[in-house]
C-alpha positions in Angstrom: -12.8 -128.6 2.1 -16.4 -127.8 0.9 -17.2 -124.2 -0.1 -20.2 -124.1 2.3 -19.4 -124.0 6.1 -22.1 -124.5 8.7 -21.4 -123.4 12.2 -23.7 -125.5 14.4 -23.8 -128.2 17.0 -25.4 -131.6 16.5 -28.3 -131.2 19.0 -29.4 -127.8 17.6 -32.9 -128.1 16.2 -32.6 -125.0 14.0 -29.5 -126.5 12.5 -31.3 -129.7 11.5 -33.1 -127.7 8.8 -30.1 -126.7 6.7 -28.5 -130.1 7.4 -31.5 -131.7 5.7 -31.4 -129.2 2.9 -27.9 -130.2 2.2 -29.2 -133.8 2.0 -32.1 -132.8 -0.2 -29.8 -131.3 -2.8 -26.9 -133.7 -2.3 -24.5 -130.9 -1.3 -21.0 -131.1 0.3 -20.4 -128.9 3.3 -17.9 -128.4 6.1 -19.1 -128.7 9.7 -17.7 -126.4 12.4 -19.0 -127.3 15.9 -19.6 -124.3 18.0 -20.3 -124.1 21.8 -23.9 -124.4 22.9 -23.4 -121.4 25.3 -21.3 -118.2 25.3 -18.5 -117.4 25.0 -18.2 -118.2 21.3 -14.9 -116.5 20.4 -14.7 -118.1 16.9 -18.2 -117.2 15.9 -19.0 -113.7 17.0 -16.0 -112.1 15.0 -17.7 -113.5 11.9 -21.2 -112.1 12.7 -20.4 -108.9 14.5 -22.0 -110.1 17.8 -24.8 -112.4 16.6 -24.5 -115.6 18.6 -27.5 -117.7 17.7 -26.9 -121.1 15.9 -26.8 -121.9 13.0 -24.6 -119.6 11.1 -23.5 -120.4 7.5 -20.3 -119.1 6.0 -19.2 -119.0 2.3 -15.8 -117.3 2.2 -16.3 -113.8 3.7 -20.1 -113.9 3.4 -21.9 -114.8 6.6 -25.5 -116.0 6.8 -27.4 -115.6 10.1 -30.6 -117.4 10.9 -31.9 -120.6 9.4 -34.4 -118.7 7.2 -31.8 -116.9 5.1 -29.4 -119.9 5.3 -32.0 -122.1 3.6 -32.8 -119.5 1.0 -29.1 -119.2 0.1 -28.6 -123.0 0.0 -31.5 -123.3 -2.4 -30.3 -120.5 -4.6 -26.8 -122.1 -4.8 -28.5 -125.4 -5.7 -30.6 -123.7 -8.4 -33.8 -124.4 -6.6 -36.7 -122.1 -5.6 -38.0 -122.2 -2.0 -40.3 -119.2 -2.3 -43.3 -120.8 -3.9 -46.6 -121.1 -2.0 -46.9 -120.8 1.8 -43.8 -122.8 2.7 -42.1 -119.8 4.3 -45.2 -119.2 6.4 -45.0 -122.8 7.5 -41.3 -122.2 8.4 -42.1 -119.2 10.6 -45.0 -121.2 12.3 -42.6 -124.0 13.0 -39.9 -121.6 14.3 -42.2 -119.8 16.7 -45.6 -121.3 17.5 -44.7 -125.0 17.2 -41.3 -124.5 18.8 -42.9 -122.5 21.6 -44.9 -125.6 22.6 -41.9 -127.9 22.1 -39.4 -126.1 24.4 -41.3 -126.2 27.7 -42.2 -129.9 27.2 -38.6 -130.8 26.7 -37.0 -128.6 29.4 -39.8 -129.5 31.9 -38.5 -133.1 31.5 -34.8 -132.8 31.8 -32.3 -131.5 34.4 -30.9 -128.3 32.9 -27.3 -127.2 33.8 -27.1 -123.9 35.6 -24.6 -122.5 33.0 -27.1 -123.3 30.2 -29.9 -121.5 32.2 -27.8 -118.4 32.7 -26.8 -118.3 29.1 -30.4 -118.6 27.8 -31.6 -115.9 30.2 -29.0 -113.5 28.8 -30.0 -114.6 25.3 -33.7 -114.1 25.8 -33.7 -111.3 28.3 -36.2 -113.1 30.6 -36.0 -115.8 33.3 -35.5 -119.4 32.2 -37.8 -121.1 34.7 -37.6 -124.8 34.5 -40.2 -125.3 37.3 -42.6 -123.1 35.3 -41.9 -125.1 32.2 -42.7 -128.3 34.1 -45.9 -126.8 35.4 -46.9 -125.7 31.9 -46.1 -129.2 30.4 -49.6 -130.6 30.5 -51.1 -127.6 28.7 -48.3 -127.4 26.2 -48.6 -131.1 25.4 -52.2 -130.6 24.3 -51.1 -127.7 22.1 -48.2 -129.7 20.7 -50.5 -132.7 19.8 -53.0 -130.3 18.2 -50.3 -128.9 15.9 -48.9 -132.4 15.1 -52.4 -133.4 14.2 -52.4 -130.6 11.5 -49.3 -132.3 10.0 -50.9 -135.7 10.1 -54.1 -134.4 8.4 -52.1 -132.5 5.8 -50.5 -135.8 4.8 -53.7 -137.5 3.9 -53.3 -138.9 0.4 -49.8 -137.4 0.1 -46.2 -138.4 1.0 -45.0 -134.9 1.4 -46.3 -131.6 2.8 -44.7 -129.8 -0.1 -46.5 -131.8 -2.8 -45.1 -134.7 -4.8 -41.6 -134.3 -3.5 -40.0 -133.1 -0.3 -39.4 -129.4 0.2 -39.1 -126.5 2.6 -42.5 -127.2 4.3 -41.4 -130.8 5.2 -38.0 -129.7 6.5 -39.4 -126.8 8.5 -42.2 -128.8 10.1 -39.9 -131.8 10.8 -37.6 -129.7 13.1 -39.9 -129.9 16.1 -40.7 -133.6 15.5 -36.9 -134.3 15.4 -36.3 -132.2 18.5 -39.0 -133.7 20.8 -38.4 -137.3 19.7 -34.6 -136.9 20.3 -34.9 -135.3 23.7 -38.0 -137.0 25.1 -38.9 -140.1 23.0 -41.5 -141.4 25.5 -43.3 -138.1 25.5 -43.1 -138.0 21.7 -44.6 -141.4 21.3 -47.5 -140.5 23.6 -48.2 -137.2 21.8 -48.1 -138.8 18.3 -50.1 -141.9 19.2 -52.5 -142.7 16.4 -50.8 -140.5 13.8 -49.8 -143.2 11.3 -49.2 -140.8 8.4 -47.0 -138.6 10.5 -45.0 -141.6 11.7 -44.3 -142.7 8.1 -43.5 -139.2 7.0 -41.0 -138.8 9.8 -39.1 -141.8 8.5 -39.1 -140.4 4.9 -37.8 -137.0 6.0 -35.1 -138.6 8.2 -34.0 -140.7 5.2 -33.1 -137.5 3.2 -29.9 -137.4 5.2 -27.4 -134.5 5.6 -25.5 -134.6 2.3 -21.7 -134.9 2.3 -20.3 -133.6 5.6 -16.7 -133.0 6.3 -15.3 -131.7 9.6 -13.5 -128.4 9.9 -12.1 -126.6 12.9 -13.3 -123.1 13.9 -9.8 -121.6 13.4 -9.7 -123.0 9.9 -13.1 -121.3 9.2 -11.7 -118.0 10.4 -8.7 -118.3 8.0 -11.2 -118.9 5.2 -13.0 -115.6 6.1 -9.7 -113.7 6.5 -8.3 -114.8 3.1 -11.6 -114.2 1.2 -13.5 -111.2 -0.2 -17.3 -110.8 0.1 -19.1 -111.7 -3.1 -20.9 -108.9 -5.0 -24.6 -108.7 -4.0 -26.7 -106.6 -6.3 -30.2 -107.2 -4.9 -31.1 -103.8 -3.5 -34.8 -102.9 -3.9 -35.2 -99.1 -4.5 -38.8 -99.4 -3.3 -37.8 -101.1 0.0 -39.7 -99.5 3.0 -36.4 -98.9 4.8 -35.7 -96.0 2.4 -32.0 -96.0 2.9 -29.3 -96.1 0.1 -26.5 -98.6 0.0 -23.6 -97.4 2.2 -25.9 -96.0 4.9 -25.0 -97.0 8.5 -27.6 -99.5 9.9 -28.2 -101.9 12.7 -30.0 -105.3 12.4 -31.7 -106.8 15.5 -33.7 -110.0 16.0 -37.3 -109.2 17.0 -37.8 -112.2 19.3 -34.7 -113.1 21.4 -30.9 -112.7 21.1 -31.5 -109.0 20.4 -27.8 -108.0 20.1 -27.8 -105.2 17.5 -25.4 -105.9 14.6 -23.9 -102.8 13.1 -22.6 -102.1 9.6 -23.3 -100.3 6.4 -26.1 -101.3 4.1 -25.2 -103.4 1.1 -28.8 -104.2 0.0 -32.3 -104.6 1.4 -35.2 -106.4 -0.2 -38.2 -108.4 0.7 -36.1 -111.5 1.4 -33.0 -110.3 3.2 -30.9 -107.4 4.4 -27.2 -107.5 3.8 -24.7 -105.3 5.7 -20.9 -104.8 5.3 -18.6 -104.7 8.3 -14.9 -104.6 9.0 -13.5 -106.9 11.6 -10.1 -105.8 13.0 -8.7 -109.4 12.6 -10.7 -110.8 9.7 -11.1 -107.8 7.5 -14.1 -107.1 5.2 -17.2 -109.3 5.8 -20.7 -109.3 4.5 -23.5 -110.4 6.8 -26.9 -111.6 5.6 -30.1 -111.6 7.7 -33.7 -112.5 6.7 -36.1 -109.6 6.6 -39.0 -111.3 8.3 -38.2 -111.6 12.0 -35.5 -108.8 12.1 -35.6 -105.1 12.8 -33.5 -102.9 10.5 -32.9 -99.3 11.5 -30.7 -96.4 10.6 -27.7 -96.2 12.9 
């Protein structure tokens, strides 16, 4: 099996980003399909309670959130994703552009009650499909405006990232992929006249997903149990957190899925925070989170 394990499900928009990055770098990876809703008994023991998808695993190191997952994939491929404003584009795609995509899609489809209840628990607020349907006409205008930015940025260029595909392309593509897959008729209407965007979409899709092999969730747990976390020496003594390695901390997403994950600090820097935790079944694990978008506090 491949060293890299991705816990995901095929319709997850945030999982499409690391899948494309595997394709960009020609990497082999093992696919573990996780449930779309709770419970996730083969995922939360790895993360300490974090339940959002995707999660990446390398041995006993667990990477939560597509932001830190992509940074780690690039580092392992010997590439640098930190140049320019690509990470800002990624955060825009995750929040503002995705915020317009969600009500358009869920205002179009019949949403199962179990999914609604799960997302209400995850977000801490009502999942109102009727309100999404009512907001659809307004969100469509916003969505098209943001798609127009992409079309304009492609004037005279094949890629948003420059002369070759990169993080900006993969991040921006997520919402294009999600809307087109869920509501193709709406997508066609909202991208009418955007010829550059249409050609770019095909180029990004052609990147593919690398070399995927299937793995079961129990197999992934065995990998974690029989592995040791890799040394991580990236602690920044000037980090604003001001805590030394070994200090007890919690890490919590600042938008939704605000389940606090507890452990001891391994390292904190501008890119990520790493905590160590002991699972009663799996043993020692190391969990990585991105710094932007997460609240780190002394426990």
